[in-house]
C-alpha positions in Angstrom: -31.4 -1.8 -55.4 -33.8 -4.7 -55.7 -36.7 -5.6 -53.5 -36.9 -8.7 -51.0 -39.9 -10.2 -50.2 -38.4 -11.9 -47.2 -41.1 -10.7 -44.6 -43.9 -12.0 -46.6 -42.6 -15.2 -47.8 -44.9 -17.5 -46.0 -48.0 -15.7 -47.4 -46.8 -14.7 -50.7 -48.6 -17.5 -52.7 -51.8 -16.6 -51.2 -51.7 -13.1 -52.6 -50.1 -13.8 -56.0 -50.9 -17.4 -56.4 -52.7 -18.5 -59.9 -55.0 -21.4 -60.4 -53.5 -24.5 -61.1 -55.2 -24.9 -64.6 -53.9 -21.4 -65.7 -50.6 -22.2 -64.5 -50.4 -25.3 -66.6 -51.7 -23.3 -69.7 -49.0 -20.7 -69.0 -46.3 -23.4 -68.9 -47.7 -25.1 -72.1 -47.4 -21.9 -74.0 -43.9 -21.2 -72.9 -42.9 -24.8 -73.7 -44.4 -24.5 -77.1 -42.6 -21.1 -77.6 -39.2 -22.6 -77.0 -39.7 -26.2 -77.9 -37.1 -27.4 -75.2 -35.4 -30.8 -75.1 -34.2 -32.9 -72.1 -31.1 -31.0 -72.2 -32.6 -27.5 -72.4 -31.3 -25.3 -69.3 -34.1 -23.0 -68.0 -33.2 -20.1 -65.8 -35.4 -17.8 -63.9 -34.2 -14.6 -62.0 -36.7 -13.7 -59.2 -37.7 -17.4 -58.8 -39.4 -16.6 -55.4 -41.8 -19.4 -54.4 -41.7 -20.9 -57.5 -45.0 -20.1 -59.2 -43.5 -20.1 -62.4 -40.6 -22.8 -61.9 -42.7 -25.7 -60.3 -44.6 -26.7 -63.5 -41.4 -26.8 -65.4 -39.7 -28.8 -62.5 -42.5 -31.2 -62.0 -42.1 -31.9 -65.7 -38.5 -32.9 -65.4 -36.7 -29.9 -67.0 -33.4 -28.7 -65.6 -34.3 -25.2 -63.8 -32.1 -22.8 -62.2 -33.5 -19.9 -60.1 -31.9 -17.1 -58.4 -33.5 -14.8 -56.0 -32.5 -12.2 -53.3 -34.7 -13.7 -50.9 -33.7 -16.7 -49.1 -37.0 -17.0 -47.5 -39.0 -17.1 -50.6 -36.6 -19.8 -52.0 -37.0 -21.8 -48.8 -40.8 -21.8 -49.6 -40.0 -23.4 -53.0 -37.4 -25.9 -51.6 -40.4 -27.3 -49.4 -42.9 -27.6 -52.5 -40.0 -29.8 -54.1 -39.1 -31.7 -51.2 -39.9 -35.5 -51.4 -39.7 -35.5 -55.3 -36.9 -36.2 -57.7 -36.1 -33.0 -59.8 -33.4 -30.9 -61.4 -33.9 -27.6 -59.7 -31.0 -25.5 -58.4 -31.5 -22.5 -56.3 -29.1 -19.7 -55.4 -29.4 -16.4 -53.4 -28.4 -13.7 -55.7 -29.4 -10.2 -57.0 -30.4 -10.1 -60.7 -28.0 -7.4 -61.3 -24.9 -9.3 -60.3 -25.8 -12.9 -61.4 -23.2 -15.6 -60.2 -23.9 -17.7 -63.3 -21.9 -18.2 -66.5 -23.4 -18.1 -70.0 -25.1 -21.6 -69.9 -28.6 -21.1 -70.1 -31.1 -21.8 -73.3 -34.1 -20.0 -71.8 -34.5 -17.1 -69.3 -37.9 -16.5 -67.9 -38.8 -13.5 -65.9 -42.3 -12.6 -64.8 -43.3 -9.5 -62.7 -39.5 -8.7 -61.9 -38.3 -5.7 -63.5 -40.4 -3.2 -62.0 -39.0 -4.3 -58.8 -35.4 -3.6 -59.6 -34.1 0.0 -59.6 -31.1 -1.0 -61.8 -33.3 -2.8 -64.5 -31.1 -2.1 -67.3 -28.2 -4.0 -65.4 -30.7 -6.9 -64.5 -31.3 -7.2 -68.4 -27.7 -7.0 -69.4 -27.0 -9.6 -66.7 -29.9 -11.9 -68.0 -28.5 -11.5 -71.6 -24.9 -12.5 -70.3 -26.0 -15.8 -68.8 -28.0 -16.9 -71.9 -26.4 -18.7 -74.5 -25.8 -16.9 -78.0 -29.0 -18.7 -79.2 -30.8 -18.3 -75.8 -34.4 -17.0 -75.6 -35.6 -14.7 -72.9 -39.4 -15.0 -72.0 -40.7 -11.8 -70.1 -44.1 -10.8 -68.8 -45.1 -8.3 -66.6 -48.3 -9.4 -65.2 -50.9 -9.1 -68.2 -50.2 -12.9 -69.3 -51.6 -14.0 -66.1 -54.6 -11.8 -65.6 -55.4 -12.4 -69.1 -55.3 -16.1 -68.8 -57.5 -16.0 -65.8 -60.1 -14.2 -67.5 -59.7 -16.0 -71.0 -57.8 -19.2 -70.9 -57.8 -19.6 -74.6 -56.1 -16.2 -74.9 -52.3 -16.1 -74.2 -51.0 -12.9 -75.7 -48.8 -10.6 -73.7 -45.7 -12.3 -73.3 -42.7 -11.3 -75.4 -40.3 -13.9 -76.5 -36.8 -12.1 -77.1 -34.0 -13.8 -78.9 -30.5 -12.9 -77.6 -29.9 -11.3 -81.1 -32.6 -9.1 -80.1 -35.5 -10.4 -82.5 -38.9 -10.3 -80.5 -42.3 -12.1 -80.8 -45.5 -12.1 -78.8 
């Protein structure tokens, strides 16, 4: 069973938000790690209120997010209202994704510890990635380290669909 944040969606960002400059540095690092083009398709399970997605969306990337919580995604929809974007949102559980294998990059931050069937979630993420796709995962150390030492960006794992890892 996955955990929904519906009840705290309106105040989630106040407790989990990160400074804008840290968010941009994290996004810059991820962009350098995957070297995307205008055609790159990003995917984020557990997209929530968009704290990871929003900088990518503002930069014009195609970004698909799924979340079990419709209320969390409603917060993200409010953030992107009023500007052109290539964001697609869909309510779904990460253990049963409604997507095909079309994504170049999957990004998951602070997600798997909230999913009882985390192995199934990983299998689903791998399934929706193209064979050459890349999975970027962080369990939170990255964000905390960036807040303390902005120049230090260790703690994020890049996993190619063939299983090769880099940090």
